[in-house]
C-alpha positions in Angstrom: 151.8 -25.4 24.2 154.7 -25.0 26.6 158.1 -24.1 25.1 161.5 -24.6 26.9 164.6 -23.9 24.9 164.8 -26.3 22.0 161.9 -28.5 23.4 158.2 -27.8 23.3 155.3 -29.7 24.9 152.4 -30.5 22.6 149.2 -31.5 24.2 147.4 -34.2 22.4 143.9 -35.3 23.4 144.0 -39.0 22.6 147.3 -39.8 24.5 146.0 -37.7 27.3 142.8 -39.6 27.6 144.6 -43.0 27.4 147.1 -41.8 30.1 144.4 -40.5 32.3 142.5 -43.8 32.1 145.7 -45.7 32.9 146.4 -43.5 35.9 142.8 -43.7 37.3 142.8 -47.5 36.8 146.3 -47.9 38.4 145.4 -45.8 41.4 142.0 -47.4 41.9 143.3 -51.0 41.7 146.3 -50.0 43.9 144.0 -48.6 46.5 141.8 -51.8 46.4 144.9 -54.0 46.9 146.0 -51.7 49.8 142.6 -52.1 51.4 142.8 -55.9 51.0 146.2 -55.9 52.7 144.9 -53.7 55.5 141.9 -56.0 56.0 144.1 -59.1 56.2 146.5 -57.3 58.6 143.5 -56.6 60.9 142.4 -60.3 60.6 146.0 -61.4 61.5 145.9 -59.2 64.6 142.5 -60.5 65.5 143.7 -64.1 65.0 146.7 -63.6 67.2 144.5 -62.0 70.0 141.8 -64.6 69.8 144.3 -67.5 69.6 145.3 -66.6 73.1 141.8 -66.5 74.4 140.4 -69.5 76.4 138.5 -72.2 74.4 134.7 -71.7 74.4 132.3 -74.6 74.9 129.6 -74.1 72.3 126.1 -74.7 73.5 122.6 -74.7 72.0 121.9 -71.0 72.4 122.2 -69.0 69.2 125.4 -66.9 69.1 126.2 -64.1 66.7 129.1 -64.9 64.3 130.8 -61.6 65.2 131.1 -62.7 68.8 132.9 -65.9 68.0 134.7 -65.6 64.7 138.3 -67.0 64.9 137.7 -68.2 68.4 138.5 -71.8 69.4 135.5 -73.8 70.4 134.7 -77.3 71.6 131.3 -79.0 70.9 129.7 -82.1 72.2 127.1 -83.8 70.0 126.9 -86.1 67.0 127.3 -85.8 63.2 124.2 -85.8 61.1 125.1 -88.2 58.2 122.1 -87.4 56.1 123.2 -84.0 55.0 126.8 -84.2 54.0 127.9 -81.7 51.3 131.2 -81.5 49.5 132.9 -78.2 48.5 134.5 -78.6 45.1 137.6 -76.9 43.7 139.6 -76.9 47.0 143.1 -77.9 46.0 145.7 -78.9 48.6 149.4 -78.9 47.8 148.7 -79.0 44.1 146.1 -81.8 44.3 142.4 -81.3 43.5 140.0 -82.1 46.3 136.9 -81.4 48.3 136.2 -80.0 51.7 133.8 -82.3 53.6 130.9 -80.4 55.3 128.6 -82.0 57.7 126.0 -80.7 60.2 126.7 -81.5 63.9 123.8 -81.7 66.3 124.7 -80.1 69.6 124.1 -82.5 72.5 120.7 -82.2 74.3 119.2 -79.9 71.7 117.9 -79.5 68.2 120.5 -76.9 67.4 123.2 -77.7 64.8 126.4 -76.2 63.6 127.9 -76.8 60.2 131.4 -78.4 60.6 134.0 -78.3 57.9 135.6 -81.7 58.8 138.6 -81.7 56.5 140.0 -82.2 53.0 139.9 -85.2 50.8 141.4 -85.8 47.3 139.3 -86.1 44.2 139.0 -89.6 42.7 140.7 -88.9 39.3 139.1 -92.0 37.7 135.5 -90.8 38.6 135.3 -87.5 40.6 131.7 -88.4 41.6 133.0 -91.6 43.2 134.2 -90.4 46.6 136.9 -92.0 48.6 135.7 -93.6 51.8 136.2 -91.9 55.2 135.0 -92.6 58.7 132.3 -90.8 60.6 132.1 -91.5 64.3 128.8 -92.9 65.7 127.1 -91.5 68.8 128.0 -88.5 70.9 131.5 -87.2 70.6 133.4 -84.0 71.2 135.2 -82.0 68.5 137.3 -78.9 68.5 137.7 -76.2 65.9 137.8 -72.6 64.9 134.7 -70.5 64.2 134.5 -69.0 60.7 131.7 -66.8 59.4 131.3 -69.0 56.2 133.2 -71.3 53.9 135.6 -69.6 51.6 134.3 -68.5 48.2 135.7 -69.7 44.8 134.9 -68.6 41.3 131.7 -70.4 40.2 132.5 -72.6 37.2 129.4 -73.6 35.2 125.9 -73.8 36.7 125.5 -74.2 40.4 124.5 -77.7 41.5 121.2 -78.2 43.4 121.9 -78.2 47.2 120.9 -81.5 48.6 122.4 -84.4 50.6 125.7 -85.5 49.2 125.8 -82.7 46.7 129.1 -81.5 45.2 128.9 -77.7 45.1 131.5 -75.0 44.6 130.1 -72.4 47.1 127.7 -72.5 50.0 125.8 -70.1 52.2 124.8 -71.2 55.7 121.3 -69.7 55.4 120.9 -71.6 52.1 122.0 -74.8 53.7 119.6 -74.3 56.7 116.7 -73.7 54.3 117.5 -76.8 52.2 118.1 -79.2 55.1 115.5 -77.7 57.4 117.9 -77.9 60.2 118.2 -75.3 63.0 121.7 -73.9 62.5 124.1 -71.5 64.3 124.9 -68.6 61.9 128.5 -69.7 61.4 130.6 -72.8 60.7 133.4 -74.5 62.5 136.7 -75.6 60.9 137.5 -78.8 62.8 141.1 -78.7 64.0 141.4 -81.7 66.3 141.2 -85.2 64.9 137.9 -86.8 66.0 138.2 -88.5 69.4 141.8 -87.3 69.9 142.7 -86.4 73.5 143.4 -82.8 74.4 147.1 -83.5 75.0 147.6 -85.1 71.5 150.4 -83.1 69.7 149.1 -80.8 67.0 150.9 -80.9 63.6 150.2 -79.1 60.4 149.0 -81.4 57.6 147.9 -83.9 60.3 145.7 -86.6 58.8 143.5 -88.4 61.2 144.2 -92.1 60.6 140.6 -92.8 61.7 138.6 -90.7 59.3 141.3 -90.1 56.6 140.7 -86.3 56.3 143.4 -83.7 56.2 143.0 -80.7 58.4 145.5 -78.0 57.3 143.3 -75.0 56.8 144.5 -71.9 54.9 144.9 -68.9 57.2 142.4 -66.1 56.4 145.3 -63.6 56.9 147.5 -65.2 54.2 148.5 -63.1 51.3 149.3 -59.7 53.0 152.6 -59.3 51.2 151.0 -60.4 47.9 148.4 -57.7 48.1 151.1 -55.1 49.0 153.1 -56.2 46.0 150.2 -55.9 43.7 149.4 -52.5 45.1 152.9 -51.3 44.3 152.6 -52.6 40.8 149.4 -50.8 40.1 150.7 -47.5 41.6 153.8 -48.0 39.5 151.7 -48.4 36.4 149.8 -45.2 37.1 153.1 -43.3 37.6 154.6 -44.8 34.4 151.5 -43.8 32.4 151.8 -40.2 33.6 155.5 -40.0 32.9 155.1 -41.6 29.5 152.5 -39.0 28.6 154.7 -36.1 29.7 157.9 -37.4 28.2 156.4 -38.3 24.8 154.7 -34.9 24.7 158.0 -33.0 24.4 159.3 -32.5 20.8 162.3 -30.8 19.5 161.8 -27.6 17.5 160.2 -24.2 17.9 157.3 -24.6 15.6 
């Protein structure tokens, strides 16, 4: 017991344990949010550097994802219609929708790359009845940005069987390769240029290709840095408040 003038500090075990748990939780979650902010800051720096790098022509030779992630690539080949998959729970501007994924066979080879072609809205009347969209026939050239894998969302319910035209919430490229029996590059490509558009066509955010009716306004992987920093501050503040609350409430008037 510490005594100071007319105040004394009384140590109580239960409030101490509660405060200690709150401090540990606040510091741990604050550190986690700080690490997330640091990771996204590093991604933002990598994106800026790689955005200035020359566009790469993607060929049939396997390439490690680390060597190409966030790089701009162009690919010649054709879409494989038989193995389209739709990623569910991908809202855009407040509207529910899907990301359309389709394998793309690289010209002159049996190598494929999984292409995230764009976003399409959900048919509210019957979500399994998809809106029509166009897929070009024959050999074409597409452009996009390499991503290690599609973004992950919280799994709601039981995962659907991975098959042609399946609607799934999450997807691993290795899993897709095994199910489709297609030879795949170990990464995916977010298509950025409307199919068949010339290189000098102006780029615009939320640009919808009038030919295939898919929206290509991909979320940046570096988004949310300030949000993570804000959450980190809140968790650190919670830890500080828990400690101060324990100390302040421990003091009582009196000498006994």
